[in-house]
C-alpha positions, 0 to 999 in steps of 0.5 A: 082555785078550782071551780065549785063545787069542791068535794072531800072524801074521808074514810073511817073504820072501826072494830068494837074496841080500840082506835078509829083510824081516819084517812083520806086520799094522799094523806097520813092516817090519824088514829082517833078515839073519844075524848076524856069527856066521853070516857075516851083515853084523852091522848088521841084526836077526837071528832071534837078536837078535830072540829076545833082544829078545823076552825083554828086551821081555817082561821089561820089560812083565811087570814093568810089569804086576806092579808095577802089580798090586802097587801098587809105585812105581818110576821106571825099568827098564833090561834087558840080555839075553844069550843063549847059542847053543850046539851040543849033541849035533849041534843048535844052540839057545839054552842060556842067557839072562841078564836083567840088570835095573837098577831105579830106585826112590824112596828108602825102597822095600823092596829085597827086595820090588823084587827079588821083583817082578823075579824074579816078572816073569821067571817070568810072562814068556810068552816066557821061559816058552816057551823050554827054555833055562836062565834067570837074572835078575841084578837091581840096585836103585838108589834115586833 
């Protein structure tokens, strides 16, 4: 890992109408638009969906690192994130994130240990830790 602080640069540009392309060095450009809830087309990434994607991605990458450090054997992890955007005291912000994690492990793996590692992954996820919203993990373990 590189020494801290880490810095990330992203660019966005727009005209009065149409998509908003976002880009970062060495990465493909994404076309974004408002979500349906804000009268957007609903078929492009939005800031809201990108934030939920960042929570899901960080959770999975955090689990991968936690499992490796713990020498924990696993087969697959699927993660769904539901973010709730609400209006409180005149301000709109995300109030809740629910991470629904489905972990596949080999037969004989300790279910409680797997659950603890999933919970630890949410706690060390730097994206989730940067948010003020309430966070919850709903974990299911499947033996394969």
